[in-house]
All heavy atoms as TSV, in Angstrom:
chain	resi	resn	atom	element	x	y	z
A	1	MET	N	N	115.915	-62.309	49.644
A	1	MET	CA	C	115.187	-63.464	50.137
A	1	MET	C	C	115.134	-63.388	51.650
A	1	MET	O	O	116.140	-63.217	52.301
A	1	MET	CB	C	115.914	-64.718	49.649
A	1	MET	CG	C	115.400	-65.965	50.243
A	1	MET	SD	S	116.034	-67.521	49.541
A	1	MET	CE	C	117.685	-67.223	49.132
A	2	SER	N	N	113.948	-63.542	52.248
A	2	SER	CA	C	113.821	-63.520	53.698
A	2	SER	C	C	114.253	-64.865	54.263
A	2	SER	O	O	114.429	-65.835	53.540
A	2	SER	CB	C	112.374	-63.209	54.099
A	2	SER	OG	O	111.577	-64.363	53.933
A	3	GLY	N	N	114.386	-64.944	55.579
A	3	GLY	CA	C	114.802	-66.170	56.221
A	3	GLY	C	C	113.804	-67.312	56.069
A	3	GLY	O	O	114.135	-68.448	56.294
A	4	LEU	N	N	112.573	-67.009	55.661
A	4	LEU	CA	C	111.552	-68.037	55.544
A	4	LEU	C	C	111.430	-68.596	54.134
A	4	LEU	O	O	110.845	-69.630	53.941
A	4	LEU	CB	C	110.191	-67.474	55.979
A	4	LEU	CG	C	110.120	-67.002	57.428
A	4	LEU	CD1	C	108.757	-66.394	57.708
A	4	LEU	CD2	C	110.396	-68.136	58.389
A	5	GLU	N	N	111.958	-67.909	53.162
A	5	GLU	CA	C	111.847	-68.370	51.777
A	5	GLU	C	C	112.951	-69.377	51.480
A	5	GLU	O	O	114.073	-69.254	51.925
A	5	GLU	CB	C	111.991	-67.187	50.811
A	5	GLU	CG	C	110.883	-66.175	50.940
A	5	GLU	CD	C	111.125	-64.949	50.085
A	5	GLU	OE1	O	112.053	-64.955	49.271
A	5	GLU	OE2	O	110.387	-63.984	50.254
A	6	MET	N	N	112.605	-70.392	50.722
A	6	MET	CA	C	113.570	-71.394	50.319
A	6	MET	C	C	114.091	-71.055	48.934
A	6	MET	O	O	113.332	-70.591	48.082
A	6	MET	CB	C	112.921	-72.782	50.276
A	6	MET	CG	C	112.522	-73.310	51.646
A	6	MET	SD	S	113.925	-73.549	52.736
A	6	MET	CE	C	114.815	-74.831	51.884
A	7	PRO	N	N	115.377	-71.260	48.682
A	7	PRO	CA	C	115.902	-71.031	47.344
A	7	PRO	C	C	115.304	-72.035	46.368
A	7	PRO	O	O	114.826	-73.096	46.780
A	7	PRO	CB	C	117.410	-71.235	47.501
A	7	PRO	CG	C	117.608	-71.872	48.823
A	7	PRO	CD	C	116.359	-71.702	49.624
A	8	PRO	N	N	115.354	-71.720	45.075
A	8	PRO	CA	C	114.803	-72.652	44.090
A	8	PRO	C	C	115.483	-74.014	44.177
A	8	PRO	O	O	116.670	-74.105	44.453
A	8	PRO	CB	C	115.116	-71.985	42.751
A	8	PRO	CG	C	115.433	-70.568	43.070
A	8	PRO	CD	C	115.908	-70.530	44.481
A	9	SER	N	N	114.694	-75.053	43.959
A	9	SER	CA	C	115.231	-76.405	43.994
A	9	SER	C	C	116.342	-76.547	42.952
A	9	SER	O	O	116.220	-76.059	41.839
A	9	SER	CB	C	114.112	-77.402	43.703
A	9	SER	OG	O	114.612	-78.712	43.780
A	10	GLY	N	N	117.430	-77.212	43.353
A	10	GLY	CA	C	118.545	-77.407	42.444
A	10	GLY	C	C	119.537	-76.255	42.452
A	10	GLY	O	O	120.572	-76.332	41.811
A	11	SER	N	N	119.239	-75.187	43.163
A	11	SER	CA	C	120.157	-74.052	43.223
A	11	SER	C	C	121.339	-74.404	44.120
A	11	SER	O	O	121.247	-75.296	44.960
A	11	SER	CB	C	119.451	-72.804	43.746
A	11	SER	OG	O	119.242	-72.918	45.140
A	12	PRO	N	N	122.462	-73.707	43.960
A	12	PRO	CA	C	123.615	-73.975	44.835
A	12	PRO	C	C	123.280	-73.799	46.316
A	12	PRO	O	O	123.769	-74.553	47.149
A	12	PRO	CB	C	124.645	-72.942	44.389
A	12	PRO	CG	C	124.285	-72.613	42.979
A	12	PRO	CD	C	122.773	-72.732	42.932
A	13	ALA	N	N	122.417	-72.840	46.643
A	13	ALA	CA	C	122.045	-72.632	48.044
A	13	ALA	C	C	121.288	-73.839	48.582
A	13	ALA	O	O	121.503	-74.258	49.727
A	13	ALA	CB	C	121.203	-71.366	48.182
A	14	THR	N	N	120.389	-74.413	47.780
A	14	THR	CA	C	119.639	-75.596	48.209
A	14	THR	C	C	120.574	-76.789	48.391
A	14	THR	O	O	120.475	-77.512	49.369
A	14	THR	CB	C	118.543	-75.949	47.184
A	14	THR	OG1	O	117.644	-74.857	47.089
A	14	THR	CG2	C	117.776	-77.182	47.602
A	15	GLU	N	N	121.488	-76.962	47.457
A	15	GLU	CA	C	122.440	-78.063	47.565
A	15	GLU	C	C	123.301	-77.910	48.810
A	15	GLU	O	O	123.566	-78.876	49.521
A	15	GLU	CB	C	123.303	-78.140	46.307
A	15	GLU	CG	C	122.519	-78.567	45.078
A	15	GLU	CD	C	123.343	-78.522	43.804
A	15	GLU	OE1	O	124.587	-78.486	43.894
A	15	GLU	OE2	O	122.734	-78.530	42.729
A	16	HIS	N	N	123.749	-76.687	49.080
A	16	HIS	CA	C	124.561	-76.439	50.272
A	16	HIS	C	C	123.756	-76.729	51.533
A	16	HIS	O	O	124.267	-77.342	52.479
A	16	HIS	CB	C	125.092	-75.001	50.275
A	16	HIS	CG	C	126.064	-74.745	51.375
A	16	HIS	ND1	N	125.737	-74.001	52.474
A	16	HIS	CD2	C	127.344	-75.149	51.547
A	16	HIS	CE1	C	126.778	-73.953	53.284
A	16	HIS	NE2	N	127.770	-74.644	52.747
A	17	ALA	N	N	122.501	-76.314	51.572
A	17	ALA	CA	C	121.644	-76.565	52.732
A	17	ALA	C	C	121.468	-78.067	52.950
A	17	ALA	O	O	121.482	-78.549	54.090
A	17	ALA	CB	C	120.288	-75.886	52.548
A	18	GLN	N	N	121.311	-78.823	51.875
A	18	GLN	CA	C	121.160	-80.271	51.989
A	18	GLN	C	C	122.446	-80.913	52.488
A	18	GLN	O	O	122.407	-81.839	53.301
A	18	GLN	CB	C	120.754	-80.860	50.641
A	18	GLN	CG	C	119.346	-80.494	50.235
A	18	GLN	CD	C	119.016	-80.883	48.798
A	18	GLN	OE1	O	119.911	-81.176	48.005
A	18	GLN	NE2	N	117.739	-80.875	48.468
A	19	GLN	N	N	123.597	-80.406	52.037
A	19	GLN	CA	C	124.883	-80.931	52.511
A	19	GLN	C	C	125.050	-80.655	53.998
A	19	GLN	O	O	125.506	-81.530	54.746
A	19	GLN	CB	C	126.031	-80.318	51.722
A	19	GLN	CG	C	126.107	-80.782	50.282
A	19	GLN	CD	C	127.096	-79.981	49.460
A	19	GLN	OE1	O	127.612	-78.956	49.896
A	19	GLN	NE2	N	127.374	-80.454	48.252
A	20	LEU	N	N	124.680	-79.452	54.438
A	20	LEU	CA	C	124.784	-79.125	55.849
A	20	LEU	C	C	123.861	-80.003	56.687
A	20	LEU	O	O	124.238	-80.456	57.766
A	20	LEU	CB	C	124.434	-77.650	56.091
A	20	LEU	CG	C	125.466	-76.627	55.638
A	20	LEU	CD1	C	124.933	-75.215	55.831
A	20	LEU	CD2	C	126.793	-76.814	56.353
A	21	ALA	N	N	122.666	-80.261	56.196
A	21	ALA	CA	C	121.698	-81.077	56.932
A	21	ALA	C	C	122.198	-82.516	57.095
A	21	ALA	O	O	121.844	-83.187	58.065
A	21	ALA	CB	C	120.345	-81.056	56.217
A	22	ALA	N	N	123.011	-82.976	56.168
A	22	ALA	CA	C	123.492	-84.343	56.209
A	22	ALA	C	C	124.716	-84.512	57.124
A	22	ALA	O	O	125.098	-85.643	57.439
A	22	ALA	CB	C	123.844	-84.802	54.799
A	23	LEU	N	N	125.313	-83.424	57.566
A	23	LEU	CA	C	126.512	-83.511	58.394
A	23	LEU	C	C	126.187	-83.997	59.800
A	23	LEU	O	O	125.118	-83.687	60.335
A	23	LEU	CB	C	127.172	-82.130	58.507
A	23	LEU	CG	C	127.841	-81.559	57.271
A	23	LEU	CD1	C	128.290	-80.123	57.539
A	23	LEU	CD2	C	129.023	-82.414	56.857
A	24	PRO	N	N	127.139	-84.684	60.422
A	24	PRO	CA	C	126.976	-84.979	61.854
A	24	PRO	C	C	126.941	-83.655	62.637
A	24	PRO	O	O	127.459	-82.635	62.183
A	24	PRO	CB	C	128.235	-85.777	62.208
A	24	PRO	CG	C	128.799	-86.227	60.903
A	24	PRO	CD	C	128.348	-85.254	59.872
A	25	LEU	N	N	126.356	-83.680	63.817
A	25	LEU	CA	C	126.153	-82.467	64.613
A	25	LEU	C	C	127.436	-81.666	64.796
A	25	LEU	O	O	127.470	-80.454	64.556
A	25	LEU	CB	C	125.558	-82.824	65.966
A	25	LEU	CG	C	125.313	-81.660	66.912
A	25	LEU	CD1	C	124.355	-80.655	66.290
A	25	LEU	CD2	C	124.776	-82.167	68.219
A	26	ARG	N	N	128.500	-82.307	65.218
A	26	ARG	CA	C	129.763	-81.591	65.469
A	26	ARG	C	C	130.290	-80.938	64.200
A	26	ARG	O	O	130.734	-79.778	64.217
A	26	ARG	CB	C	130.794	-82.570	66.050
A	26	ARG	CG	C	132.165	-81.973	66.274
A	26	ARG	CD	C	132.106	-80.928	67.395
A	26	ARG	NE	N	133.345	-80.249	67.550
A	26	ARG	CZ	C	134.193	-80.460	68.545
A	26	ARG	NH1	N	133.911	-81.335	69.472
A	26	ARG	NH2	N	135.307	-79.782	68.621
A	27	SER	N	N	130.228	-81.630	63.088
A	27	SER	CA	C	130.695	-81.067	61.818
A	27	SER	C	C	129.833	-79.889	61.389
A	27	SER	O	O	130.339	-78.892	60.885
A	27	SER	CB	C	130.686	-82.138	60.727
A	27	SER	OG	O	131.593	-83.164	61.051
A	28	TYR	N	N	128.529	-80.006	61.598
A	28	TYR	CA	C	127.610	-78.915	61.270
A	28	TYR	C	C	127.970	-77.658	62.063
A	28	TYR	O	O	128.079	-76.560	61.513
A	28	TYR	CB	C	126.170	-79.338	61.558
A	28	TYR	CG	C	125.181	-78.204	61.466
A	28	TYR	CD1	C	124.769	-77.722	60.226
A	28	TYR	CD2	C	124.703	-77.593	62.609
A	28	TYR	CE1	C	123.875	-76.665	60.144
A	28	TYR	CE2	C	123.811	-76.532	62.532
A	28	TYR	CZ	C	123.405	-76.075	61.291
A	28	TYR	OH	O	122.535	-75.010	61.216
A	29	LEU	N	N	128.157	-77.818	63.379
A	29	LEU	CA	C	128.511	-76.675	64.206
A	29	LEU	C	C	129.877	-76.105	63.825
A	29	LEU	O	O	130.056	-74.887	63.764
A	29	LEU	CB	C	128.495	-77.064	65.687
A	29	LEU	CG	C	127.123	-77.382	66.272
A	29	LEU	CD1	C	127.260	-77.916	67.686
A	29	LEU	CD2	C	126.215	-76.171	66.222
A	30	ASP	N	N	130.843	-76.984	63.575
A	30	ASP	CA	C	132.185	-76.524	63.175
A	30	ASP	C	C	132.148	-75.742	61.871
A	30	ASP	O	O	132.914	-74.799	61.687
A	30	ASP	CB	C	133.139	-77.712	63.017
A	30	ASP	CG	C	133.578	-78.291	64.356
A	30	ASP	OD1	O	133.405	-77.617	65.395
A	30	ASP	OD2	O	134.108	-79.417	64.357
A	31	GLU	N	N	131.258	-76.105	60.993
A	31	GLU	CA	C	131.161	-75.442	59.688
A	31	GLU	C	C	130.369	-74.146	59.744
A	31	GLU	O	O	130.668	-73.195	59.042
A	31	GLU	CB	C	130.496	-76.403	58.689
A	31	GLU	CG	C	130.225	-75.787	57.353
A	31	GLU	CD	C	130.992	-76.423	56.227
A	31	GLU	OE1	O	131.724	-77.397	56.467
A	31	GLU	OE2	O	130.844	-75.936	55.120
A	32	THR	N	N	129.358	-74.086	60.606
A	32	THR	CA	C	128.426	-72.964	60.535
A	32	THR	C	C	128.513	-71.969	61.688
A	32	THR	O	O	128.272	-70.780	61.492
A	32	THR	CB	C	126.971	-73.479	60.481
A	32	THR	OG1	O	126.716	-74.264	61.643
A	32	THR	CG2	C	126.723	-74.295	59.231
A	33	VAL	N	N	128.845	-72.430	62.888
A	33	VAL	CA	C	128.741	-71.570	64.062
A	33	VAL	C	C	130.095	-71.276	64.717
A	33	VAL	O	O	130.366	-70.139	65.100
A	33	VAL	CB	C	127.794	-72.220	65.111
A	33	VAL	CG1	C	127.732	-71.391	66.379
A	33	VAL	CG2	C	126.414	-72.417	64.516
A	34	VAL	N	N	130.911	-72.285	64.837
A	34	VAL	CA	C	132.142	-72.171	65.623
A	34	VAL	C	C	133.068	-71.038	65.153
A	34	VAL	O	O	133.555	-70.279	65.993
A	34	VAL	CB	C	132.883	-73.520	65.701
A	34	VAL	CG1	C	134.255	-73.380	66.328
A	34	VAL	CG2	C	132.039	-74.522	66.480
A	35	PRO	N	N	133.310	-70.859	63.857
A	35	PRO	CA	C	134.258	-69.791	63.474
A	35	PRO	C	C	133.849	-68.404	63.987
A	35	PRO	O	O	134.655	-67.711	64.613
A	35	PRO	CB	C	134.258	-69.847	61.942
A	35	PRO	CG	C	133.877	-71.262	61.621
A	35	PRO	CD	C	132.888	-71.643	62.685
A	36	VAL	N	N	132.614	-68.015	63.754
A	36	VAL	CA	C	132.181	-66.687	64.192
A	36	VAL	C	C	131.993	-66.645	65.705
A	36	VAL	O	O	132.247	-65.608	66.344
A	36	VAL	CB	C	130.920	-66.221	63.428
A	36	VAL	CG1	C	129.695	-67.005	63.824
A	36	VAL	CG2	C	130.687	-64.743	63.608
A	37	LEU	N	N	131.610	-67.750	66.314
A	37	LEU	CA	C	131.451	-67.787	67.757
A	37	LEU	C	C	132.793	-67.586	68.469
A	37	LEU	O	O	132.894	-66.824	69.433
A	37	LEU	CB	C	130.811	-69.104	68.199
A	37	LEU	CG	C	130.562	-69.271	69.692
A	37	LEU	CD1	C	129.658	-68.179	70.236
A	37	LEU	CD2	C	129.979	-70.643	69.967
A	38	LEU	N	N	133.834	-68.249	67.982
A	38	LEU	CA	C	135.162	-68.077	68.582
A	38	LEU	C	C	135.646	-66.636	68.439
A	38	LEU	O	O	136.248	-66.088	69.375
A	38	LEU	CB	C	136.162	-69.042	67.951
A	38	LEU	CG	C	135.978	-70.511	68.300
A	38	LEU	CD1	C	136.980	-71.379	67.544
A	38	LEU	CD2	C	136.093	-70.734	69.800
A	39	GLN	N	N	135.393	-66.026	67.299
A	39	GLN	CA	C	135.782	-64.628	67.117
A	39	GLN	C	C	135.002	-63.734	68.072
A	39	GLN	O	O	135.561	-62.791	68.639
A	39	GLN	CB	C	135.557	-64.195	65.672
A	39	GLN	CG	C	136.509	-64.851	64.720
A	39	GLN	CD	C	136.215	-64.501	63.277
A	39	GLN	OE1	O	135.271	-63.793	62.988
A	39	GLN	NE2	N	137.047	-64.998	62.377
A	40	GLY	N	N	133.726	-64.017	68.249
A	40	GLY	CA	C	132.911	-63.236	69.171
A	40	GLY	C	C	133.380	-63.394	70.607
A	40	GLY	O	O	133.426	-62.418	71.368
A	41	LEU	N	N	133.746	-64.607	70.995
A	41	LEU	CA	C	134.254	-64.829	72.344
A	41	LEU	C	C	135.590	-64.131	72.557
A	41	LEU	O	O	135.860	-63.600	73.649
A	41	LEU	CB	C	134.362	-66.324	72.627
A	41	LEU	CG	C	133.030	-67.068	72.730
A	41	LEU	CD1	C	133.265	-68.581	72.806
A	41	LEU	CD2	C	132.225	-66.585	73.920
A	42	ALA	N	N	136.426	-64.108	71.529
A	42	ALA	CA	C	137.703	-63.400	71.634
A	42	ALA	C	C	137.466	-61.900	71.824
A	42	ALA	O	O	138.112	-61.252	72.652
A	42	ALA	CB	C	138.559	-63.664	70.395
A	43	ALA	N	N	136.529	-61.339	71.051
A	43	ALA	CA	C	136.203	-59.918	71.193
A	43	ALA	C	C	135.619	-59.650	72.576
A	43	ALA	O	O	135.923	-58.627	73.207
A	43	ALA	CB	C	135.216	-59.493	70.103
A	44	LEU	N	N	134.824	-60.568	73.065
A	44	LEU	CA	C	134.227	-60.441	74.394
A	44	LEU	C	C	135.299	-60.379	75.474
A	44	LEU	O	O	135.242	-59.540	76.385
A	44	LEU	CB	C	133.293	-61.634	74.632
A	44	LEU	CG	C	132.537	-61.698	75.943
A	44	LEU	CD1	C	131.464	-60.624	76.001
A	44	LEU	CD2	C	131.915	-63.070	76.100
A	45	THR	N	N	136.305	-61.237	75.383
A	45	THR	CA	C	137.356	-61.242	76.393
A	45	THR	C	C	138.245	-60.007	76.296
A	45	THR	O	O	138.769	-59.540	77.316
A	45	THR	CB	C	138.226	-62.512	76.308
A	45	THR	OG1	O	138.822	-62.610	75.024
A	45	THR	CG2	C	137.382	-63.752	76.568
A	46	ARG	N	N	138.428	-59.482	75.092
A	46	ARG	CA	C	139.217	-58.246	74.933
A	46	ARG	C	C	138.487	-57.049	75.531
A	46	ARG	O	O	139.091	-56.241	76.233
A	46	ARG	CB	C	139.490	-57.955	73.452
A	46	ARG	CG	C	140.608	-58.742	72.847
A	46	ARG	CD	C	140.992	-58.198	71.473
A	46	ARG	NE	N	139.888	-58.076	70.547
A	46	ARG	CZ	C	139.444	-59.032	69.734
A	46	ARG	NH1	N	140.039	-60.209	69.741
A	46	ARG	NH2	N	138.443	-58.829	68.931
A	47	GLU	N	N	137.206	-56.945	75.258
A	47	GLU	CA	C	136.452	-55.749	75.647
A	47	GLU	C	C	135.820	-55.839	77.037
A	47	GLU	O	O	135.563	-54.806	77.656
A	47	GLU	CB	C	135.387	-55.452	74.592
A	47	GLU	CG	C	136.025	-55.138	73.251
A	47	GLU	CD	C	135.068	-54.555	72.265
A	47	GLU	OE1	O	134.069	-53.924	72.678
A	47	GLU	OE2	O	135.310	-54.726	71.061
A	48	ARG	N	N	135.540	-57.044	77.505
A	48	ARG	CA	C	134.924	-57.269	78.814
A	48	ARG	C	C	133.782	-56.280	79.105
A	48	ARG	O	O	133.833	-55.497	80.054
A	48	ARG	CB	C	135.978	-57.206	79.907
A	48	ARG	CG	C	136.999	-58.306	79.737
A	48	ARG	CD	C	137.968	-58.337	80.876
A	48	ARG	NE	N	138.963	-59.345	80.617
A	48	ARG	CZ	C	139.089	-60.468	81.314
A	48	ARG	NH1	N	138.266	-60.720	82.296
A	48	ARG	NH2	N	140.023	-61.332	81.017
A	49	PRO	N	N	132.744	-56.334	78.280
A	49	PRO	CA	C	131.629	-55.392	78.453
A	49	PRO	C	C	130.820	-55.683	79.717
A	49	PRO	O	O	130.879	-56.784	80.270
A	49	PRO	CB	C	130.777	-55.640	77.202
A	49	PRO	CG	C	131.046	-57.068	76.872
A	49	PRO	CD	C	132.499	-57.291	77.208
A	50	GLU	N	N	130.066	-54.693	80.134
A	50	GLU	CA	C	129.230	-54.830	81.329
A	50	GLU	C	C	128.164	-55.912	81.130
A	50	GLU	O	O	127.829	-56.639	82.049
A	50	GLU	CB	C	128.559	-53.495	81.643
A	50	GLU	CG	C	127.810	-53.493	82.950
A	50	GLU	CD	C	127.294	-52.113	83.308
A	50	GLU	OE1	O	128.039	-51.136	83.153
A	50	GLU	OE2	O	126.129	-52.036	83.718
A	51	ASN	N	N	127.613	-56.002	79.923
A	51	ASN	CA	C	126.591	-57.014	79.631
A	51	ASN	C	C	127.131	-57.955	78.542
A	51	ASN	O	O	126.907	-57.737	77.350
A	51	ASN	CB	C	125.288	-56.345	79.184
A	51	ASN	CG	C	124.154	-57.347	79.139
A	51	ASN	OD1	O	124.376	-58.537	78.940
A	51	ASN	ND2	N	122.936	-56.864	79.326
A	52	PRO	N	N	127.829	-59.018	78.926
A	52	PRO	CA	C	128.471	-59.895	77.941
A	52	PRO	C	C	127.506	-60.645	77.027
A	52	PRO	O	O	127.823	-60.886	75.870
A	52	PRO	CB	C	129.296	-60.853	78.792
A	52	PRO	CG	C	128.713	-60.783	80.160
A	52	PRO	CD	C	128.091	-59.439	80.297
A	53	ILE	N	N	126.329	-60.986	77.529
A	53	ILE	CA	C	125.360	-61.711	76.697
A	53	ILE	C	C	124.879	-60.828	75.556
A	53	ILE	O	O	124.845	-61.252	74.395
A	53	ILE	CB	C	124.167	-62.226	77.538
A	53	ILE	CG1	C	124.653	-63.137	78.666
A	53	ILE	CG2	C	123.136	-62.921	76.653
A	53	ILE	CD1	C	125.381	-64.383	78.215
A	54	ASP	N	N	124.501	-59.592	75.869
A	54	ASP	CA	C	124.084	-58.652	74.813
A	54	ASP	C	C	125.223	-58.397	73.838
A	54	ASP	O	O	125.016	-58.347	72.626
A	54	ASP	CB	C	123.614	-57.323	75.409
A	54	ASP	CG	C	122.223	-57.413	76.010
A	54	ASP	OD1	O	121.512	-58.409	75.759
A	54	ASP	OD2	O	121.851	-56.471	76.735
A	55	PHE	N	N	126.430	-58.224	74.370
A	55	PHE	CA	C	127.579	-57.969	73.511
A	55	PHE	C	C	127.770	-59.113	72.522
A	55	PHE	O	O	127.923	-58.898	71.314
A	55	PHE	CB	C	128.848	-57.797	74.359
A	55	PHE	CG	C	130.093	-57.623	73.536
A	55	PHE	CD1	C	130.504	-56.354	73.157
A	55	PHE	CD2	C	130.851	-58.713	73.134
A	55	PHE	CE1	C	131.647	-56.185	72.373
A	55	PHE	CE2	C	131.987	-58.556	72.353
A	55	PHE	CZ	C	132.390	-57.284	71.975
A	56	LEU	N	N	127.773	-60.349	73.026
A	56	LEU	CA	C	127.995	-61.501	72.154
A	56	LEU	C	C	126.868	-61.652	71.141
A	56	LEU	O	O	127.120	-61.915	69.964
A	56	LEU	CB	C	128.158	-62.778	72.980
A	56	LEU	CG	C	128.493	-64.041	72.198
A	56	LEU	CD1	C	129.784	-63.878	71.400
A	56	LEU	CD2	C	128.590	-65.229	73.138
A	57	GLY	N	N	125.642	-61.480	71.589
A	57	GLY	CA	C	124.511	-61.568	70.661
A	57	GLY	C	C	124.613	-60.533	69.548
A	57	GLY	O	O	124.430	-60.851	68.370
A	58	ASN	N	N	124.933	-59.301	69.906
A	58	ASN	CA	C	125.092	-58.248	68.895
A	58	ASN	C	C	126.267	-58.531	67.976
A	58	ASN	O	O	126.200	-58.298	66.769
A	58	ASN	CB	C	125.248	-56.882	69.571
A	58	ASN	CG	C	123.958	-56.401	70.179
A	58	ASN	OD1	O	122.876	-56.690	69.677
A	58	ASN	ND2	N	124.057	-55.682	71.276
A	59	TYR	N	N	127.358	-59.051	68.539
A	59	TYR	CA	C	128.525	-59.390	67.718
A	59	TYR	C	C	128.149	-60.447	66.679
A	59	TYR	O	O	128.491	-60.312	65.499
A	59	TYR	CB	C	129.664	-59.920	68.600
A	59	TYR	CG	C	130.907	-60.221	67.802
A	59	TYR	CD1	C	131.917	-59.280	67.679
A	59	TYR	CD2	C	131.069	-61.445	67.150
A	59	TYR	CE1	C	133.040	-59.539	66.920
A	59	TYR	CE2	C	132.186	-61.709	66.394
A	59	TYR	CZ	C	133.171	-60.754	66.280
A	59	TYR	OH	O	134.284	-61.019	65.507
A	60	LEU	N	N	127.448	-61.486	67.114
A	60	LEU	CA	C	127.081	-62.563	66.187
A	60	LEU	C	C	126.152	-62.045	65.085
A	60	LEU	O	O	126.295	-62.425	63.924
A	60	LEU	CB	C	126.429	-63.715	66.954
A	60	LEU	CG	C	127.350	-64.471	67.916
A	60	LEU	CD1	C	126.547	-65.471	68.735
A	60	LEU	CD2	C	128.490	-65.139	67.187
A	61	LEU	N	N	125.211	-61.186	65.456
A	61	LEU	CA	C	124.311	-60.629	64.440
A	61	LEU	C	C	125.072	-59.739	63.458
A	61	LEU	O	O	124.849	-59.799	62.249
A	61	LEU	CB	C	123.193	-59.833	65.110
A	61	LEU	CG	C	122.165	-60.666	65.865
A	61	LEU	CD1	C	121.249	-59.764	66.677
A	61	LEU	CD2	C	121.366	-61.547	64.921
A	62	LYS	N	N	125.968	-58.939	63.968
A	62	LYS	CA	C	126.724	-58.017	63.116
A	62	LYS	C	C	127.705	-58.744	62.204
A	62	LYS	O	O	127.937	-58.326	61.076
A	62	LYS	CB	C	127.487	-57.025	63.995
A	62	LYS	CG	C	128.277	-56.008	63.215
A	62	LYS	CD	C	128.977	-55.042	64.150
A	62	LYS	CE	C	129.812	-54.060	63.347
A	62	LYS	NZ	N	130.602	-53.188	64.231
A	63	HIS	N	N	128.290	-59.835	62.660
A	63	HIS	CA	C	129.322	-60.542	61.910
A	63	HIS	C	C	128.832	-61.837	61.265
A	63	HIS	O	O	129.645	-62.685	60.894
A	63	HIS	CB	C	130.512	-60.820	62.815
A	63	HIS	CG	C	131.202	-59.569	63.253
A	63	HIS	ND1	N	130.820	-58.871	64.377
A	63	HIS	CD2	C	132.213	-58.883	62.692
A	63	HIS	CE1	C	131.584	-57.804	64.496
A	63	HIS	NE2	N	132.440	-57.784	63.486
A	64	ASN	N	N	127.526	-61.981	61.122
A	64	ASN	CA	C	126.956	-63.176	60.499
A	64	ASN	C	C	127.452	-63.261	59.048
A	64	ASN	O	O	127.105	-62.418	58.222
A	64	ASN	CB	C	125.424	-63.081	60.524
A	64	ASN	CG	C	124.753	-64.274	59.908
A	64	ASN	OD1	O	125.400	-65.139	59.334
A	64	ASN	ND2	N	123.448	-64.320	60.020
A	65	PRO	N	N	128.243	-64.270	58.708
A	65	PRO	CA	C	128.787	-64.369	57.347
A	65	PRO	C	C	127.731	-64.701	56.301
A	65	PRO	O	O	127.981	-64.576	55.112
A	65	PRO	CB	C	129.828	-65.474	57.453
A	65	PRO	CG	C	129.404	-66.294	58.617
A	65	PRO	CD	C	128.721	-65.352	59.574
A	66	ARG	N	N	126.535	-65.086	56.712
A	66	ARG	CA	C	125.473	-65.435	55.751
A	66	ARG	C	C	124.602	-64.248	55.399
A	66	ARG	O	O	123.701	-64.373	54.592
A	66	ARG	CB	C	124.643	-66.561	56.331
A	66	ARG	CG	C	125.501	-67.792	56.610
A	66	ARG	CD	C	124.640	-68.912	56.942
A	66	ARG	NE	N	124.309	-69.547	55.697
A	66	ARG	CZ	C	124.442	-70.829	55.454
A	66	ARG	NH1	N	124.850	-71.617	56.395
A	66	ARG	NH2	N	124.124	-71.336	54.303
A	67	LYS	N	N	124.848	-63.096	56.023
A	67	LYS	CA	C	124.094	-61.882	55.714
A	67	LYS	C	C	125.004	-60.902	55.008
A	67	LYS	O	O	126.190	-60.885	55.241
A	67	LYS	CB	C	123.563	-61.240	57.007
A	67	LYS	CG	C	122.470	-62.028	57.685
A	67	LYS	CD	C	121.976	-61.309	58.871
A	67	LYS	CE	C	120.833	-60.420	58.432
A	67	LYS	NZ	N	120.180	-59.739	59.536
A	68	ALA	N	N	124.420	-60.061	54.185
A	68	ALA	CA	C	125.210	-59.024	53.529
A	68	ALA	C	C	125.849	-58.152	54.592
A	68	ALA	O	O	125.190	-57.739	55.546
A	68	ALA	CB	C	124.309	-58.185	52.618
A	69	GLY	N	N	127.128	-57.880	54.434
A	69	GLY	CA	C	127.824	-57.020	55.371
A	69	GLY	C	C	128.488	-57.770	56.506
A	69	GLY	O	O	129.279	-57.211	57.232
A	70	GLY	N	N	128.176	-59.057	56.680
A	70	GLY	CA	C	128.826	-59.829	57.711
A	70	GLY	C	C	130.214	-60.222	57.277
A	70	GLY	O	O	130.499	-60.329	56.091
A	71	SER	N	N	131.115	-60.411	58.224
A	71	SER	CA	C	132.473	-60.770	57.853
A	71	SER	C	C	133.087	-61.673	58.914
A	71	SER	O	O	132.722	-61.617	60.073
A	71	SER	CB	C	133.333	-59.525	57.707
A	71	SER	OG	O	133.465	-58.877	58.954
A	72	LEU	N	N	133.993	-62.500	58.490
A	72	LEU	CA	C	134.798	-63.290	59.390
A	72	LEU	C	C	136.204	-62.718	59.362
A	72	LEU	O	O	137.040	-63.140	58.592
A	72	LEU	CB	C	134.831	-64.771	58.988
A	72	LEU	CG	C	133.564	-65.547	59.226
A	72	LEU	CD1	C	133.707	-66.974	58.729
A	72	LEU	CD2	C	133.219	-65.557	60.687
A	73	GLU	N	N	136.453	-61.709	60.189
A	73	GLU	CA	C	137.708	-60.971	60.159
A	73	GLU	C	C	138.872	-61.797	60.579
A	73	GLU	O	O	138.964	-62.489	61.479
A	73	GLU	CB	C	137.588	-59.715	61.035
A	73	GLU	CG	C	136.514	-58.817	60.506
A	73	GLU	CD	C	136.112	-57.742	61.522
A	73	GLU	OE1	O	136.520	-57.826	62.695
A	73	GLU	OE2	O	135.394	-56.840	61.137
């Protein structure tokens, strides 16, 4: 499924998306972004790359838990 396709109505993915949409902003970010972002920032401080923005962007793409192959180590 591409990022533009919606899962079938009533599917667990649709229900989860609706639950996320109903969360307050802080809870939404804590549930979806903060865990992988904190890990990316920790890796950034360990490695101190020449281009930190590119490093962090690549880290987030590589470790996206919603894509196949992504992990929250």
